N, C-alpha and C positions, 0 to 999 in steps of 0.2 A: 732496563736502562732508559731513562726518560730522554726524549729528544729535545733539541733546543726550543722548538715551538711549544712543547709542553711546559718547559720552564718559563717561557715568556707568558704563557697563559696563566700559570700559577701566580707569577708576580703581578700580572695585571689584575687578576681577581682579588688578590690581597690588597693591592693599592686602592682599588675602587671601593671595596668593602670597608676598609679602615678609614678611608677619607670620608666616607658617608657616615661614620660614627657607629657602625654595626659592631656588636660584641665580637671579640677575637675568637672566643670559644665557638660561637655559632658560625663564624666564617670558616673555620677549619672543619667543622662538621659538614658544611655544605660542600667544601672541597673534597672531603672523603666520600661524599655521595655522588657529586656531579662534576668533580674537578677533572684534570687530566687523567686519562685512564690508567697509565702506568704508575701514577703517583697516589692513587686513591687509598691504597692500603697504608702507605706512609702517612698520609694526611689524617686518616682515621686514628692511627697511633698517636700522632701529635695532638689530635683533639682529646684523646683520652687523658693525656698528661695535663693538658690545660684544664680539663674538666675537674681534675683533682685539686686544682688551685695553684699548680706550679706555673712558671713562666716559660717563655719561648726558649730561654737558654737551656733549661732542663729538657724541654721537648726536642731541641735539636740534637741532644746527646743520644737519642734513641734512633737517629737516622744518620749514622756515621758515613754511610755510602753516598750521601748527598754531597754536592760540591762544597768544598771548605768555605768558599766565599759566601755561599748562601747561608750556611749554618752560623758563621761568625757574624755576618751583618744583620740577619734577621733577629738573632738573640739580643744584640746590643740595641738595635733600632726599637725593639719593643720596650726595652727597659728605659730608654731615653725619650720615647714619644715621637720618634722620627720614622716610624714604620712606612707611612705612605711614600715619603721621599726616597727612602732606601729601596723600596720595592720598584719604584719608577726607574731608578738607576740600574738596578739588577736586571730589569726587563730590557733596557737599552744594551746592557752588557751581553746578555744572551743573544740579542738580535745581531750584535756585531759578530759574535762567534758563529752564528748561523750563516751570515753572509760570507765570512771567511771560509767556512767549511764548504759551502756551495762552490766558492771560487776554486778551491783545491780540487774538488771532485770533478768539476766541469773541465778542468785542464788535464786531469789524470784519467778520466773515464775511457777515452778512445785508446790511448796506449795500453791501458790495462786490458781492455777488450781484445785488442789485437794480440797481446801476449797469450791470453786465455784461448783465443781461437787457434793460435799456432800450436799450443799444447794439445788442444782438442783435435785438430786435424791429424796430428801424429798418432793420437790414440785411435782415430777412425781408420787410418791406414793399417795400423796393426790389426784391428778387427777384420778389415776386408781381406787382408792377406790369408787369414785362416779359412776363408770361404772360396778362394781361387782354386779351380781344378788343376791338378797336375803341376802344382807350384814347385814340387820337389824341394830342393835346398835353396831356391831363390829367395833372397832376403834383401830387398832394395834399401831398407832402412839400416841394415847392418846391426840390429839390436838383438837378433836371435829370438824375437818375440812375434808370435802370430796368433790370430784368433782370439776367442774369448779369454782363454787362459793368459795369453800374452798381454791382453788389454788390462786384465786384473792386476798383473804384476806391474805393468807400466803405471797404472793409476795408484797402486800401492807405493811405488817409489816417489811419485809426485807428492802424494799426501804425506809421506814420511819426511820429505824435504820441508814441506810447509810446517808440519808439526815440530820438526827439528829447529826451525827458525824461531818458532814461538817459545819452545823450551829454552833455547839459547838466550832469548831476551829475558825470560823470567829468571834464569840462572844468573845472568849478568846483573839484574836488578837486585837479586838477593845478595850477591857478593858485594855490590857497591851500595851498602847501606849508609844510613846517616847522611844522605845528600850526595853520596858518591856518584850515583847514576845521573842526577841532575847536573852535577858539576861536569861529568863526562859529556853529556849531551850539549851543554853550553860551550864546550871546547871544540865541537865539530864545526869546521868551516862551512859557512852558508847556513846550516841549520841552527848553530849556536846563537848568532845574532838575531835570528828570527824569534827563537824561543825567549831570548832575553828581552826583546821588545814586548812580547805578550806578558811576560812575568812582570816587567816594569809597569805595564798598563794596569794589570790586576792590583799590584801593590799600591800604585798611586791612586787608583780609583777607590780602593778600600780605605786608605789612609785619609783621603779627602773627605769621604763620607763620615768616617769615624771622628775626624777632627770637628765636624759640625755638631756632633752629639754632645760635646763637652765632657767626655769621660776622662780626659787627661791624656797628654801625648804619650806617656810611658805605656799605658794600657793600649792606646790606639796603635802604637808602633808594634807591639807584640802581636796584636790581632791582625794587623795589616800584613806582617811577615807570614803569619799563618795562612791568611787568605791568598797570598801570592801563589800558593800551590807548589812552591819550590822548597824542598827540604833543606837544601844547601843555604838558601837565603834565610830560612827560619833559624838555622843554627848560627849563622854568622851575624844575624841581626840582634842576637841576645846582648851583645856588647853595647849597642846603641840604646837599648832599653835602660840598661844600668846607668849610662851616661846622662840620660834625660832625668832620671831620678836624682842625679847629683847636681842638677841645675843647668846642664848644658843646653844650648839651642838645638832644635830638631835638625837643622841643616848640618851643624857641627857634629852631632852624634851620628848622623847617617854617613858623613864623610869618613868616619873611622872604620866603617865596615868594609870599605874597598869595593863595594858593589855598584856604586853610582859614578857616572862620569861628571865632568865639570859643568856640562850644560844643565843636567838635572839639579846639581847642587847649587848652581848660580840662580836658577829660577826659584828653587825652594827657599834660598836665602832671601831673595828679594820679596817673595810672598810672605815670609815670616816677619821681615822687618816692617812691611806695610800692613800687617795684620790680616792678610788675605791668603794665608797658606792653604786652606782647604780649596779655595777657588783655583789657586795656582796648580795644585796637585791634580785637579780635575782636568785642567787644560793639558798638563803633562800626560795624563792618561789618554786623552783623546789623540794627542800627537803620537804617543807610543803605539796605540792601536793601529793608526794609519801607517806608521813605519813598519809594524809587523805585517800588515796586509800586503804592502809592497814587497817585503822580503819573502812572504809566503808565495807570492806570485812568481818570484824568481826561483825559489826552491822547487815549486811545482813544475815550472818549465824545465829545469835541469833534470828533475826526476822523470818527467815524461820522455825527455830525450834519451836518458839512460835506458829506460824501459823499451823504447823503440830500438835502440842499439842492441839490447839483449834479444829482442824478438828477431831482428835481422840476422844476428849471429846464429840463432837456433835454426832459422829457415835456410840460410846459406849452408850451414853445416850439414843438414839432412839432404839438401840438393846435391852437394858433392858426394855424400854417401850413396845416394841413389844413382848418381852418374857413374861412380866407381863400380857399383854393383852391376850396372848395365854393361859397362865395358868388360867386366869379368865374364859375364854371360856370353858376350860376343866372342871373347877369346876361347871359351870352352867349346863353342861350336865351330871354331876355325875361321871366323870372319875378321 
């Protein structure tokens, strides 16, 4: 899995090379040799497709694991001659993602570390109990686990819980196909509005860039909904594409999907009437990214507080267990 920095490096190299007029085949060959390490094999595969005489649209089909926005925009940009501009915007997009990701982990790192340390300390106590001489039936944790064997059982339970959460998420994702999971996530208080802002930002950015290529708004809308990364949006956006083909304005067609608020539709309508819809969409994308960043900060803060609360509950629970066990031992010896 490529990091955000590697995607930024890939976009920058593509932009510089194509802007300098270097052949696209040679550019991808160099990326396969000296590009971002985790993307070199993919770049080599893309180079092989281009060397056969096919375009980037065909090449992007062999890297389905790449971000949808990258595959969609690079293919169209090469066909329309806007590759340098698109690569520049994609680089900015991944830089924004990188900054937001860093913000989230900066705010979550310490609570996560505290929780892991609490779990680790309990495991260490279980291990130490097995080496205490004449411990008898003394079990301050009240778990019935001691020594190496107890530690293995404890770690197995913790690992099983983590795996269970992962399997549960995968099962939920499988059950909620055709955009059901995306629709469910968008309905979660706090998390939903944040995800919607980032989805809107990706959609607006992609549609703005595609609008500048002159491929037609019907095709641009279809590709932009795909680039949004939200299956529910992609499914519900089909109606707007058919309306554009019937001659409706872009803002009118988007209003029929029920995905966009009045602010977005108003700004899109003004941009369309003034002949500057792509520029208006780029401004909307920038505002949506900023709104998503602020919401992400709020979500990260709440998540950190919940994790701190969970850590405190675990610690307090075992303190009381140890205290109760200690009182039990005093009772047994008549004190």
